[in-house]
N, C-alpha and C positions, 0 to 999 in steps of 0.2 A: 504494499500500499503504501503511496506517494504521501510523503511528510510534506509541510510549510511550515517555516519556510525550506526551499531547497536546502539539503546539505550541499557542501562542496564536493566537486566533481559529479554533482548527479547530471545527467543527460538532457536537453531541452528538445524537442523534436520541432521542426520549423517547417510548415507546410508552404511551399513556395522556395525559389532558388534566386529570387531576383536580388535587385540593389537593397533592397529594405532588410531582406533576408541577411545578406550578408552584413548590413549595419550592425542587425540585429545581433548576428555569430562572434561577431568582432568585441561587440560591448559586452555578451557573456561568458569570452575570454579571458577577459578583465574583471571579472567578478570570480572566476575559478569554475565556471561551467563548461561543458561539451556541448556542442550541436549536430544535431543528425538531422540533414535536408532529405526531405521530400519533395522532388520534382521531376519534372518531364524532359528536362534538359541533361545531356550527357557532360556539358561544359560548365553548369551554371555559375554565376558571382558568388552566390552563398556557398555551394558545395567547395569552392576553391579554398574556402579558408575554415570550414567544419570537420570534424572529427570523422564524420561519416555520411555517407549519403543513400538514399534508395533511389534508383532511376524507374519509377515506375508513373501510370496515368492515376490519377485522384480517385478513380472509384472503382479500382480493382480492389476486390475483398482481400486476396491473398496477400498482396503487396501490401495492403493497410495494414493486415494482422502483424505481418513481419515487422512493419516500421513501429508499431506502437509497444511491441515486443521489445525494440530494442533502444527505448526512451523512458522516463519518468514523467515529464510532463508535455504537454501539445500545444503548439500554438500556429498562426497562420500570417503571413507577411500581405498578401492581397485577398481581395474578396472575388477573386476569379476563380474559383475550385467549387468543388461539388460540396453542398450543403450535406446531402446524403452520405458522401464518404465520410466528413466530419462526424455526423452520427454516428458511424461505426468505429469510429478513433475515438468518441467519446462512451462507449461503452465499454472501452478497453481501459483507456487512461487518463486522468483530466485533461480536460482541453478549454484555454482561456486565451479571449474569451470564446463564451460557449457557441454554439452552432445557431442558437436564435438570434445572436449579434451578427454574425455573417449574411444572416438570413433578411435582417434590416437594410443590410448594407448592401445586399445584391438587386435590391427594389427601388428606385430611386422615388417613387410616390413615398412608400411606405417610410422610407430612410427621411426626408425632408419632413413627413407628417411627424414622424417621430420626436425630430429636434427639436420641432416647432413646439409642439405638445409638452417638452422641458422646458418652455418661456428662451430657449433661444431663435433670436432672429436671424432669419435668412435674407435673400433678394427674394422679392415677390415672385412666385411662382404659381403655374396649374399646368394640370394634364391635359394635355389634347389628345384626344383619342380619335379625332376624325379631319379630314381638311377643312372643313367649314368651321371647327371649333378655333382650328389656327389661323384661319381668316378673320375670324371675329375679332380673337387677340390682336391680330398685327391691326385692324382697323384702329381699336381701341389703342393702341401704341402709338399711333399717328402722333407726332410734335411731343413726344415725351422724349424725345433726345434732350432738349434742353430746359424739359421743367424741373422745378425743384422737386426733392423727394427725401423726405426728412435729412436734410441738409447735405444730401449724395447728388453727383451728377448723374443723371440718369441715361441709360443707353437703351439701343433696341433689344429686344428679347433674342434668346439664343434657343436653339433646338436641339434637346439632350435626350438620348435613347434610353429608355426607362429599365431596360434591364440589364445584367451584369456586365462588366466589360472594364476595359481599360480607361481610366476617369476621364481623359479629355479625347478618347475615340469619341464617335458616332454625335459630336456637336457643331452646330454650324449658327451662326448667326442671322439672324430672320429680321432684316431691314422693313419698315413698314410699307415702304412703297416696293419693294424687292417682289422678285418671285417668292412662291409657296412652296416650300420644300414638302417630300410626303410625310405625312403622319399616320401612324397609330395607335393605337391601344397602348405602345410601348414608349410613346413621347412624352416628354417633359418638358413645360416651357418655362425658363426661369428671365427674370428680368437680369439683365447684364449692370454691374454698378463697378464703379470703379473703387477700388479700397486696395488694402494690403493682406487679406486674409490669405492665406494660401491653403486654406480646407476647403476641398472641394464642396463639401454639403452644406456651404455656407454661400455658395456662389449660385 
């Protein structure tokens, strides 16, 4: 059974082998922990600086069980992984944060609704499930480029895919007088605002 806080030389399993995983593995090493990476890449940045690596898809049960057996606790570096695979890992070892948090971060509408429900302000946004809804929003946005909005300079809306993916992929800027991009139930339309926040949830 895993003890908390983790004892020295414990092994942290990280799902995902990118740059965030690499930084996490380096930080863990300075604290006296080993890291074992689960990744689909044969030469991932995180695996290059970690004690162990499992090369596998994020959904293969046999590989997930072998990965869990090699670590003491599990985390993940980004949201573009299988929530169901994480459920299996959680049944074997502690997973922090939990798969329920992953599921929130994988759906832009659920994610933004969640942080707004906590009282955290984001850029104004709304879901767009059709071209008609997107056209209505664009008409409402006409003239907003120079209109004040709570002390911020307002910009045209953007078009962001609702489902999981790389944070800045599937994002297009929608000018009020420009062509309307395709819209489906998977689109989220946030108002673009000038600011210094690096959190994509707040944008």
